[in-house]
C-alpha positions in Angstrom: 15.7 32.9 37.1 13.6 33.8 40.1 14.6 33.8 43.8 12.5 33.6 46.9 12.6 36.3 49.6 11.3 36.4 53.2 10.7 39.3 55.5 13.5 40.0 58.0 12.0 41.2 61.2 15.0 41.1 63.5 17.8 43.6 62.5 21.4 44.3 63.5 24.8 42.6 63.3 23.9 39.7 65.7 20.8 38.6 63.8 22.5 39.2 60.4 25.3 36.9 61.4 22.8 34.4 62.7 21.0 34.4 59.3 24.3 33.9 57.4 25.2 30.9 59.7 21.8 29.4 58.6 22.7 30.0 54.9 20.4 33.0 54.6 21.7 36.3 53.1 20.3 39.6 54.5 19.2 42.3 52.1 17.2 45.5 51.7 14.8 46.9 49.1 14.5 50.7 48.9 13.7 53.6 46.6 10.7 55.3 44.9 9.9 57.2 48.1 8.6 54.0 49.8 9.6 52.4 53.1 12.6 50.1 53.1 11.8 46.4 53.2 14.4 44.2 55.0 14.5 40.7 53.6 16.5 37.5 53.7 17.3 35.3 50.7 18.4 31.7 50.3 22.2 31.5 49.9 22.0 28.7 47.4 19.6 30.6 45.1 21.7 33.8 45.2 24.9 31.9 44.3 23.2 30.2 41.3 22.3 33.7 40.1 25.7 35.2 40.5 27.5 32.4 38.8 26.1 34.0 35.7 28.1 37.1 34.7 26.8 40.6 34.3 23.5 40.3 36.2 21.8 43.7 36.8 18.2 42.9 37.4 16.8 40.4 39.9 13.4 38.7 39.7 12.2 38.2 43.2 9.2 36.3 44.5 7.8 38.6 47.1 4.4 38.1 48.8 3.5 35.5 46.1 4.2 38.1 43.3 7.2 38.3 41.0 8.8 41.7 40.9 12.0 43.1 39.3 14.6 45.0 41.2 17.9 46.6 40.3 21.0 45.4 42.0 22.6 48.5 43.5 25.3 47.0 45.8 26.6 43.6 46.9 28.7 43.3 49.9 31.2 40.4 49.8 33.4 38.9 52.5 36.9 40.3 52.7 38.6 37.1 51.5 36.0 34.4 51.3 33.8 34.0 48.2 30.7 34.8 50.2 27.9 37.4 49.9 27.2 39.2 53.1 24.5 41.6 52.1 22.6 42.8 49.0 20.9 46.2 48.3 18.1 46.3 45.7 16.4 49.3 44.2 12.8 49.5 43.2 12.5 50.2 39.5 9.8 51.6 37.2 9.7 51.5 33.4 8.9 55.2 33.5 11.9 56.3 35.7 15.5 56.3 34.5 18.2 54.9 36.8 22.0 55.3 37.2 24.0 52.1 37.0 27.6 50.9 36.4 27.9 48.7 33.4 31.0 46.5 32.6 33.0 46.9 29.4 33.8 43.9 27.3 36.8 44.0 25.0 37.1 42.2 21.6 40.3 41.6 19.6 42.7 42.6 22.3 45.5 40.3 20.9 44.5 41.0 17.3 44.5 44.8 17.7 46.9 46.8 15.5 48.6 48.2 18.6 49.5 44.7 20.0 50.0 42.8 16.7 51.8 45.4 14.5 53.2 48.0 17.0 54.2 45.5 19.7 52.5 47.8 22.2 50.7 47.4 25.5 47.1 48.3 26.3 46.2 50.4 29.3 42.7 49.8 30.5 41.7 52.9 32.4 37.9 52.1 32.7 36.5 48.6 33.0 33.1 49.8 34.0 31.3 53.0 33.0 28.2 54.8 34.6 25.1 55.0 32.4 21.6 56.6 32.8 18.6 55.0 31.2 15.3 53.2 31.7 15.6 49.8 33.3 14.4 48.0 30.1 17.3 49.4 28.2 20.1 48.4 30.6 22.6 46.2 28.7 24.5 43.3 30.3 27.7 44.9 29.1 29.1 47.3 26.4 31.3 45.7 23.8 34.4 47.6 22.5 36.2 46.3 19.4 40.0 47.0 19.7 41.0 45.8 16.3 41.9 49.3 15.0 43.4 50.5 18.2 46.8 52.3 17.7 49.5 53.9 19.8 48.7 57.6 20.4 45.1 57.0 19.2 43.1 56.3 22.4 39.5 55.3 22.7 37.4 58.1 24.2 33.9 58.1 25.6 32.6 59.7 22.5 34.0 56.8 20.4 31.7 54.3 22.1 28.8 53.2 20.0 25.7 53.0 22.2 21.9 53.2 21.7 20.3 56.6 21.7 18.2 55.8 24.7 21.3 55.2 26.9 23.4 58.1 28.2 27.0 57.6 29.4 27.6 59.7 32.5 31.1 60.7 31.7 32.7 63.6 29.8 32.8 62.7 26.1 36.6 63.4 26.0 37.6 61.1 28.8 40.0 58.3 27.8 38.6 54.8 28.3 41.8 53.0 27.2 45.0 53.6 25.3 48.0 51.8 23.8 51.6 52.6 24.6 55.1 51.4 23.7 57.8 51.0 26.3 61.0 52.8 25.5 63.6 50.0 25.4 66.5 52.4 25.7 65.2 53.8 29.0 64.6 50.2 30.3 68.2 49.2 29.4 69.5 52.3 31.1 67.5 51.6 34.3 68.6 48.0 34.4 72.2 49.1 34.0 71.8 51.6 36.8 70.3 48.9 39.1 73.2 46.6 38.3 75.7 49.4 39.0 74.0 50.0 42.4 74.3 46.3 43.2 78.0 46.3 42.3 78.6 49.4 44.4 76.8 47.8 47.4 78.7 44.6 46.9 82.1 46.4 46.8 81.1 48.4 50.0 80.3 45.2 51.8 83.6 43.6 50.7 85.6 46.6 51.8 83.9 46.7 55.2 84.7 43.1 55.7 88.4 43.7 54.9 88.5 46.6 57.3 87.0 44.4 60.1 89.6 41.7 59.4 92.5 44.2 59.6 91.1 45.5 62.9 
């Protein structure tokens, strides 16, 4: 899907807010040792794009030509589902880029850890940085958790990925692991909380009795 873009001549907070009020989203194109280009986009077109998950490359109609750009950053409103600003990077099929890619997990409930060991999964990374040519950028990286076990974490080096993609993390970093909660410790903690409540209750009752006697 392609989106239209228009040159943004007036810059600054005042004019950016004015554009947003008119359903136009400000953005910037930069990179490749060229001058930054300040643009505005139609809000409706951007929202149609971002309804689809895992979009990394945008096709933009710019000066009657269709060009591809890498989405580097999207600034959202603090509590509204609104895009405030978008940063786009010029790309070349000959130049590799750094980008964060989401991880997708398969067989979470059917994993050995959950199904047979009654364990919990700790997701440490949900996105990982990669380095590759734009044409090799995946929408996501899929991890199959079927054989995941307690004390047997998935490391960076366990991720199957194409040779033309490099993960920019140490190969021994833990992506996720499975763990079991010690029921004995939990029972002891609950008992301790109950005891503290009883002590507090008794203290309140004793204080009330003292006040009455006074």
